[in-house]
C-alpha positions as CSV (number, residue, x, y, z in Angstrom):
1,M,-219.4,-121.1,14.0
2,S,-217.6,-120.6,17.2
3,T,-219.3,-120.9,20.9
4,R,-219.0,-116.9,21.6
5,D,-220.4,-116.2,17.8
6,W,-223.5,-118.2,19.1
7,G,-223.6,-116.3,22.3
8,V,-223.6,-113.0,20.5
9,L,-226.3,-114.5,17.7
10,F,-228.5,-115.9,20.6
11,V,-228.8,-112.5,22.9
12,L,-229.7,-110.6,19.5
13,C,-232.1,-112.9,18.9
14,G,-234.3,-112.8,22.2
15,A,-234.1,-109.1,21.2
16,I,-235.8,-109.5,17.7
17,F,-237.6,-112.3,19.2
18,L,-238.8,-109.6,22.0
19,E,-239.7,-107.2,19.8
20,G,-242.2,-109.7,17.4
21,I,-243.7,-111.2,20.3
22,D,-244.3,-107.8,22.3
23,V,-246.4,-106.3,19.0
24,A,-248.4,-109.8,18.5
25,M,-249.6,-109.8,21.9
26,L,-251.1,-106.5,22.0
27,N,-252.4,-106.9,19.0
28,V,-254.1,-110.1,20.4
29,A,-255.1,-108.0,23.7
30,L,-256.6,-104.7,22.8
31,P,-260.7,-105.4,23.3
32,A,-259.4,-106.7,26.7
33,I,-257.7,-103.3,27.1
34,R,-260.5,-100.9,25.6
35,S,-263.0,-102.7,27.7
36,E,-261.2,-102.7,31.4
37,L,-259.8,-98.5,30.6
38,G,-263.3,-97.6,28.9
39,L,-261.4,-96.0,25.9
40,T,-263.0,-95.3,22.6
41,T,-262.2,-96.1,19.2
42,G,-259.6,-93.0,18.4
43,E,-257.9,-93.9,21.5
44,L,-257.3,-97.6,21.5
45,Q,-256.4,-96.7,17.7
46,W,-253.4,-94.5,19.0
47,V,-252.3,-97.1,21.3
48,M,-251.3,-98.8,17.9
49,S,-250.2,-95.7,16.3
50,A,-248.3,-94.4,19.1
51,Y,-245.5,-97.8,18.8
52,V,-245.5,-97.5,15.0
53,L,-244.9,-93.6,15.0
54,G,-242.3,-94.0,17.6
55,Y,-240.5,-97.0,16.3
56,G,-240.9,-96.4,12.4
57,G,-240.7,-92.6,13.0
58,F,-237.4,-92.8,14.7
59,M,-235.6,-96.1,12.8
60,L,-233.1,-94.2,10.8
61,L,-231.8,-91.9,13.2
62,G,-231.1,-95.2,15.7
63,G,-229.7,-96.9,12.5
64,R,-227.2,-93.6,12.7
65,A,-227.2,-93.0,16.2
66,A,-225.5,-96.6,16.4
67,D,-222.6,-96.3,13.8
68,L,-222.0,-92.8,15.8
69,F,-222.0,-94.0,19.4
70,G,-221.3,-97.2,19.1
71,R,-224.0,-100.5,18.8
72,R,-223.7,-102.3,21.8
73,R,-223.8,-99.0,24.1
74,M,-227.2,-98.3,22.1
75,F,-228.2,-101.5,22.4
76,V,-228.0,-101.9,25.8
77,F,-229.4,-98.6,26.6
78,W,-232.2,-98.6,24.6
79,L,-233.0,-102.5,25.3
80,T,-233.2,-101.3,29.5
81,V,-235.4,-98.2,28.4
82,F,-237.7,-100.7,26.6
83,L,-237.8,-102.7,29.5
84,L,-238.7,-99.9,32.0
85,F,-241.8,-98.2,29.4
86,S,-243.5,-101.8,29.2
87,G,-243.5,-101.9,32.6
88,L,-245.4,-98.7,32.6
89,G,-247.9,-100.0,30.2
90,G,-249.1,-102.5,32.4
91,F,-249.6,-100.3,34.8
92,A,-251.8,-97.5,32.9
93,T,-254.9,-96.9,34.8
94,D,-255.9,-95.1,31.8
95,G,-255.6,-94.6,28.1
96,W,-252.8,-91.8,27.6
97,T,-250.5,-93.5,30.6
98,L,-250.9,-96.5,28.0
99,I,-250.5,-93.9,24.5
100,V,-247.5,-92.6,26.0
101,A,-245.8,-95.5,27.3
102,R,-245.9,-97.7,23.7
103,F,-244.7,-94.9,21.7
104,V,-241.5,-94.5,23.7
105,T,-241.7,-98.3,23.6
106,G,-241.3,-97.7,19.9
107,V,-238.8,-95.4,20.4
108,A,-236.8,-98.0,22.1
109,A,-237.2,-100.7,19.4
110,A,-235.9,-98.0,17.0
111,F,-232.6,-97.9,18.5
112,M,-232.3,-101.0,19.8
113,T,-233.3,-103.0,16.5
114,P,-230.9,-101.4,14.0
115,A,-228.5,-101.7,16.8
116,G,-228.7,-104.9,16.9
117,L,-228.9,-106.0,13.2
118,S,-225.4,-104.0,12.9
119,I,-223.8,-105.8,15.5
120,I,-224.6,-109.2,13.6
121,T,-223.3,-107.6,10.1
122,T,-220.0,-106.5,11.5
123,S,-219.5,-109.7,13.9
124,F,-219.7,-112.1,10.9
125,E,-217.7,-111.6,8.4
126,E,-219.7,-110.5,4.5
127,G,-220.4,-114.3,3.0
128,P,-221.8,-117.5,4.7
129,R,-221.4,-116.8,7.8
130,R,-223.6,-113.9,8.0
131,D,-225.2,-114.7,5.8
132,K,-226.6,-117.8,8.2
133,A,-226.6,-115.6,10.7
134,L,-228.7,-113.3,9.5
135,L,-231.3,-116.0,8.5
136,V,-231.5,-117.5,12.0
137,Y,-232.0,-113.8,12.9
138,S,-234.9,-113.4,10.8
139,G,-236.6,-116.2,11.5
140,T,-236.2,-115.7,15.0
141,A,-238.1,-112.6,14.4
142,A,-241.2,-114.3,12.4
143,G,-241.4,-117.1,15.2
144,G,-241.9,-114.3,17.7
145,F,-244.2,-112.9,16.2
146,S,-246.4,-116.1,15.2
147,I,-245.8,-117.2,18.5
148,G,-247.1,-114.3,19.8
149,L,-250.4,-114.4,18.7
150,V,-251.1,-117.2,20.5
151,V,-249.0,-116.3,24.1
152,G,-250.9,-113.2,23.5
153,G,-254.3,-115.0,23.6
154,L,-253.4,-117.1,26.8
155,L,-252.1,-114.4,28.8
156,T,-255.2,-111.6,28.1
157,A,-257.3,-114.8,29.1
158,V,-255.6,-114.4,32.5
159,D,-255.1,-110.2,32.9
160,W,-254.0,-108.1,30.0
161,R,-251.7,-106.6,32.1
162,W,-249.3,-109.7,31.6
163,V,-249.2,-108.5,27.7
164,F,-246.6,-105.6,29.2
165,F,-244.8,-107.8,32.3
166,A,-243.9,-110.8,30.3
167,P,-241.9,-108.9,27.8
168,V,-240.3,-106.9,31.3
169,V,-239.0,-110.7,32.5
170,L,-237.7,-111.5,29.0
171,S,-236.2,-107.9,28.7
172,F,-234.5,-108.8,31.9
173,L,-232.7,-111.9,31.1
174,I,-231.8,-110.6,27.4
175,L,-230.5,-107.4,28.8
176,T,-228.5,-110.0,31.6
177,A,-227.3,-112.0,29.0
178,A,-226.2,-109.3,26.4
179,L,-223.8,-107.3,29.3
180,A,-222.3,-110.9,29.6
181,L,-221.8,-111.8,26.0
182,L,-222.0,-109.4,23.8
183,P,-218.0,-108.4,23.1
184,R,-217.2,-104.4,24.1
185,S,-215.8,-102.3,21.2
186,P,-213.4,-99.5,21.2
187,R,-215.7,-95.7,20.7
188,P,-216.7,-95.3,17.4
189,D,-213.8,-92.4,15.9
190,R,-216.1,-89.5,15.4
191,T,-212.9,-87.4,14.6
192,G,-214.7,-85.1,12.1
193,E,-217.9,-85.9,12.5
194,S,-220.6,-83.9,14.1
195,V,-224.2,-84.9,15.0
196,D,-226.2,-83.7,12.3
197,L,-228.9,-82.4,14.3
198,A,-230.6,-80.2,11.2
199,G,-230.8,-83.3,9.6
200,S,-231.9,-85.8,12.3
201,V,-235.0,-83.4,13.2
202,S,-236.0,-82.7,10.0
203,V,-236.1,-86.5,8.4
204,T,-237.7,-87.8,12.0
205,A,-239.9,-85.4,11.5
206,A,-241.0,-85.9,7.7
207,I,-241.0,-90.3,8.3
208,V,-243.0,-89.2,11.9
209,L,-245.6,-87.3,9.4
210,L,-245.6,-89.7,6.1
211,V,-246.1,-92.8,8.9
212,L,-249.0,-90.9,10.9
213,G,-250.6,-90.0,7.2
214,V,-250.6,-93.4,5.6
215,E,-251.7,-94.9,9.4
216,R,-254.6,-92.8,9.9
217,A,-256.2,-92.1,6.5
218,S,-258.3,-94.7,6.8
219,H,-259.9,-93.1,10.1
220,T,-259.7,-89.2,9.3
221,G,-260.8,-86.8,6.3
222,I,-258.9,-86.6,2.9
223,G,-258.2,-83.4,3.9
224,W,-256.3,-84.1,6.6
225,T,-254.2,-86.9,5.4
226,L,-253.4,-84.8,2.5
227,G,-252.4,-81.9,4.4
228,T,-249.9,-84.7,6.5
229,L,-248.5,-86.3,3.6
230,A,-247.8,-83.2,2.4
231,A,-246.0,-81.2,5.2
232,G,-244.1,-84.7,5.7
233,L,-243.0,-84.3,1.9
234,V,-241.5,-80.6,2.5
235,L,-239.5,-81.7,5.8
236,L,-238.4,-84.8,3.6
237,A,-237.3,-82.3,1.0
238,V,-235.5,-79.9,3.8
239,F,-233.8,-82.9,5.2
240,V,-232.4,-84.1,1.3
241,A,-231.3,-80.2,1.3
242,V,-229.7,-80.1,4.2
243,E,-227.9,-83.4,3.8
244,R,-226.7,-82.4,0.4
245,R,-224.6,-79.6,2.7
246,S,-223.5,-81.4,5.5
247,A,-220.5,-82.3,6.5
248,S,-221.2,-84.9,8.3
249,P,-224.6,-85.9,6.8
250,L,-227.0,-88.1,9.0
251,V,-227.4,-90.3,5.8
252,R,-224.9,-90.2,3.1
253,L,-226.8,-90.0,0.3
254,G,-224.4,-91.7,-2.2
255,I,-225.5,-95.3,0.0
256,F,-228.8,-94.5,-2.8
257,R,-226.7,-95.3,-5.8
258,V,-226.3,-98.6,-4.3
259,G,-228.9,-100.8,-6.5
260,A,-229.4,-104.0,-4.6
261,L,-229.8,-101.6,-1.3
262,V,-232.3,-99.8,-3.3
263,R,-234.1,-102.8,-4.5
264,A,-233.9,-104.3,-1.4
265,N,-236.0,-101.4,0.4
266,L,-238.6,-100.7,-2.2
267,S,-239.1,-104.6,-2.4
268,A,-239.0,-105.0,1.7
269,S,-241.6,-101.7,2.1
270,L,-243.7,-103.8,-0.5
271,F,-243.8,-107.0,0.9
272,A,-244.3,-105.9,4.3
273,A,-247.6,-103.9,3.0
274,G,-248.9,-107.1,1.9
275,F,-248.2,-109.8,4.6
276,F,-249.0,-107.3,7.3
277,G,-252.6,-106.5,5.3
278,F,-253.5,-109.8,4.2
279,Q,-253.0,-110.9,8.2
280,F,-255.4,-107.8,9.1
281,L,-258.0,-109.1,6.6
282,V,-257.6,-112.7,7.4
283,V,-258.5,-112.1,11.4
284,L,-261.5,-109.6,10.8
285,Y,-262.6,-112.6,8.6
286,L,-262.6,-115.6,11.0
287,Q,-263.6,-113.1,14.1
288,E,-266.2,-110.9,12.9
289,L,-267.5,-113.2,9.5
290,R,-267.0,-116.4,11.1
291,G,-267.4,-115.4,14.9
292,W,-264.0,-117.1,15.7
293,S,-262.4,-116.8,19.2
294,T,-259.3,-114.8,19.1
295,L,-257.6,-118.0,20.6
296,Q,-258.7,-119.9,17.5
297,T,-257.4,-117.5,15.1
298,S,-254.0,-117.0,17.2
299,F,-253.9,-121.3,16.2
300,A,-255.1,-120.8,12.5
301,M,-252.7,-118.2,11.9
302,I,-249.4,-119.8,13.5
303,V,-249.1,-122.1,10.8
304,I,-247.8,-118.7,8.8
305,G,-244.7,-119.1,11.8
306,I,-243.4,-122.1,9.7
307,D,-240.6,-119.7,8.3
308,A,-239.1,-119.6,12.0
309,V,-237.7,-123.3,11.2
310,L,-237.3,-122.7,7.1
311,S,-235.4,-119.6,7.3
312,P,-232.4,-121.3,9.0
313,T,-232.5,-124.5,7.6
314,L,-233.7,-124.1,4.1
315,T,-233.0,-121.1,2.8
316,P,-229.7,-121.1,3.2
317,K,-229.3,-123.9,1.3
318,L,-231.7,-122.2,-1.6
319,V,-229.4,-119.0,-1.2
320,A,-225.8,-121.1,-1.9
321,R,-227.6,-123.1,-4.7
322,F,-229.6,-120.1,-6.2
323,G,-227.8,-117.0,-5.5
324,N,-230.2,-114.3,-2.9
325,A,-231.7,-112.5,-5.7
326,R,-233.5,-116.0,-7.2
327,V,-234.3,-116.4,-4.2
328,I,-236.1,-113.5,-2.8
329,F,-237.6,-113.2,-6.5
330,G,-238.9,-116.4,-6.0
331,G,-240.7,-115.6,-2.1
332,L,-242.4,-112.7,-3.7
333,L,-243.8,-115.1,-6.3
334,L,-245.1,-117.6,-3.8
335,A,-246.5,-114.3,-1.6
336,A,-248.3,-113.5,-4.7
337,L,-249.4,-117.2,-5.5
338,A,-250.9,-117.2,-1.8
339,Y,-253.2,-113.8,-1.5
340,A,-254.1,-115.2,-4.9
341,L,-255.5,-118.6,-3.8
342,F,-257.2,-116.7,-1.0
343,L,-259.0,-114.3,-3.4
344,P,-262.7,-116.5,-3.8
345,V,-262.6,-116.8,0.0
346,G,-266.5,-117.7,1.0
347,A,-268.3,-117.2,4.1
348,D,-268.6,-121.0,4.6
349,W,-264.5,-121.7,4.1
350,T,-262.9,-124.5,5.9
351,Y,-260.0,-124.3,7.6
352,P,-258.2,-126.6,5.0
353,M,-259.2,-124.4,2.2
354,M,-257.7,-122.0,3.9
355,F,-254.8,-124.0,4.8
356,P,-252.5,-123.5,1.6
357,S,-252.6,-120.1,1.4
358,L,-251.3,-119.4,5.2
359,I,-248.5,-122.2,4.5
360,I,-247.4,-121.0,1.5
361,L,-247.5,-117.6,2.6
362,G,-245.1,-119.1,5.6
363,L,-242.6,-120.6,3.1
364,A,-242.8,-117.5,0.8
365,F,-241.8,-115.3,4.3
366,A,-238.8,-117.6,5.0
367,L,-238.1,-117.0,1.4
368,A,-238.2,-113.1,1.5
369,Y,-237.3,-111.9,4.7
370,G,-234.2,-113.2,5.2
371,P,-232.6,-112.9,1.8
372,L,-233.7,-109.0,1.8
373,T,-232.0,-108.3,5.1
374,I,-228.8,-109.7,3.8
375,A,-229.1,-108.1,0.3
376,A,-229.5,-104.4,2.1
377,T,-226.4,-104.7,4.1
378,D,-224.2,-106.4,1.6
379,G,-221.5,-104.4,0.3
380,I,-221.9,-101.2,2.5
381,E,-218.9,-100.2,4.7
382,E,-218.6,-101.3,8.2
383,R,-219.2,-97.3,9.1
384,E,-222.5,-97.7,7.8
385,Q,-224.1,-100.9,8.5
386,G,-226.5,-99.1,10.9
387,L,-227.9,-96.9,8.5
388,A,-228.1,-99.4,6.2
389,G,-230.2,-101.5,8.7
390,G,-232.3,-98.5,10.0
391,L,-233.2,-97.5,6.3
392,L,-234.6,-101.5,6.0
393,Y,-236.5,-101.4,8.9
394,T,-238.0,-97.8,8.4
395,S,-239.0,-99.5,5.0
396,F,-240.6,-102.8,6.4
397,Q,-242.5,-100.1,9.1
398,F,-243.5,-97.7,6.5
399,G,-244.1,-100.7,4.2
400,A,-246.9,-102.4,6.6
401,A,-248.3,-98.9,8.0
402,L,-249.2,-98.3,4.1
403,G,-250.7,-102.0,3.8
404,L,-252.6,-101.8,6.7
405,S,-254.0,-98.3,5.6
406,A,-254.8,-99.4,2.0
407,V,-256.2,-102.8,3.0
408,T,-258.9,-100.7,5.4
409,A,-259.6,-97.9,2.9
410,V,-260.6,-100.3,0.3
411,N,-262.7,-102.5,2.5
412,V,-264.6,-99.4,4.0
413,A,-265.2,-98.6,0.3
414,A,-266.3,-101.9,-1.3
415,T,-268.7,-102.7,1.8
416,D,-272.0,-100.8,1.3
417,A,-274.3,-102.7,3.7
418,D,-274.4,-104.7,6.7
419,S,-275.1,-107.7,5.2
420,S,-272.4,-111.0,5.4
421,A,-273.1,-111.1,1.8
422,A,-271.8,-107.0,1.4
423,V,-269.0,-107.5,4.4
424,L,-267.5,-110.8,2.2
425,E,-267.2,-108.8,-0.8
426,G,-265.4,-105.6,1.1
427,Y,-262.8,-108.2,2.3
428,R,-262.4,-110.0,-1.4
429,A,-262.4,-106.2,-2.7
430,A,-259.5,-105.4,-0.5
431,L,-257.9,-108.9,-0.6
432,V,-256.8,-107.7,-4.0
433,V,-254.0,-105.1,-2.1
434,P,-251.5,-107.6,-1.2
435,L,-251.6,-109.6,-4.2
436,A,-250.5,-105.9,-6.2
437,A,-248.0,-105.4,-3.3
438,A,-246.3,-108.4,-4.1
439,L,-246.4,-108.7,-7.9
440,L,-245.2,-105.0,-7.4
441,A,-242.3,-106.3,-5.3
442,A,-241.3,-109.2,-7.4
443,L,-241.4,-106.5,-10.6
444,V,-239.0,-104.4,-8.9
445,S,-236.8,-107.2,-7.5
446,A,-236.7,-109.2,-10.9
447,F,-234.2,-106.4,-11.7
448,G,-231.8,-107.9,-10.0
449,L,-231.9,-111.2,-11.4
450,R,-229.8,-109.5,-14.6
451,P,-225.9,-110.2,-14.2
452,P,-223.6,-106.5,-13.8
453,K,-222.4,-104.8,-16.8
454,G,-219.2,-106.2,-17.8
455,T,-219.9,-109.7,-16.0
456,A,-221.7,-111.8,-19.7
457,V,-217.8,-112.7,-21.2
458,A,-217.0,-114.3,-18.4
459,Y,-219.3,-116.9,-19.3
460,E,-218.7,-117.3,-23.1
461,E,-216.0,-119.7,-24.1
462,A,-212.7,-118.3,-24.9
463,P,-211.6,-118.7,-28.3
464,A,-209.6,-122.0,-29.5
465,P,-205.9,-121.0,-29.8
466,R,-204.3,-120.9,-33.0
467,P,-202.1,-123.9,-33.6
468,D,-199.0,-122.2,-34.6
469,T,-199.4,-120.2,-30.9
470,P,-197.6,-121.3,-27.7
471,A,-200.6,-122.0,-25.7
472,A,-201.7,-124.3,-28.9
473,R,-198.1,-126.1,-28.1
């Protein structure tokens, strides 16, 4: 790649690193935030939920906005919004200010992230160069989350407000580099295209309600959850009806005829459900049952971040040799193996006994995350790359919310006493959820292993020419 290419990739990797480190640091800082601001359990939950709703709910709209209004323009504008509202979170003196700041920060990330991904997929031609760029990009995202666990612990030890101020500094540096390095592109030609306002409102409201229903399922009654999900599904049906009649739809429904894109999004959602659900359970196990400190837990989990090294080094070689579909399938099977190895967890497990699951999960992430990004954007026209990125990250975010809610619900239902033995049984029961999600994701991805119809003949030997034909002579 040229120096210019590396400059563009540097900026975009910085942004996805920022998004990962921001989320991870906040996870670690929640107890300190609760202590100083005097937040109730419900308010503390909303500090996390607000970001999830903003990020997951507006991602699809953000991806389409990048296609319609310019990828660089959207990236720079929403990075600025991210910077400002992250700073506001650091100055918060009450829970609602912090919740609003996190919601708007999530919305900013929802517009910024698909814009950044689509800049990569349109700046690097489809093939090995784009694959390498996407694998470096995905490795950086994973590295941000892993490093954020440790950095968040260190910053919280000083003052939790630095968990918000540190991203401000990083955002400013990335914004400065973006203005200098990201190439300007002509304003997109929107002749004959209008903003699909009805589609935008209906799908954003639908996704917000679906994510809210799933994310809050373990904290509210069954009636409220079913009502919220039902309202989300009704709005989703309204959105589909609107898109079928729209001359300039927000989402061209024909894009779902691309089998690789559909498989990638389903697999990504299930993979995220298992990955984040498993991490949540491990953190509870280490801190609540074993009494490990936040920093001890962070250092124990950081081994999963090995994918930040493997994604740009090992994964491209495997993709080149075995193909994208086989690498994804192998990564999902490894994730299932990692979860299965942790199922018999005991109350006195040493770290070496946990290590195989954690290191295998890091390898699985390296094999699955980047190639899923490639599969979700390959073969998609340039004018819809932002939409493809928005679909993918919506799938990841919705899957993460689904996984966290599912493991929490199973854990609560299976824990029938306050004893350590009962708590451990609850964790073991909930660990089945990530395993099931990974196996189902592998099953979905397995359909991509079959060669397309009409290609089998290419591998058959041609019949030998008859002795009396010109080819034989």
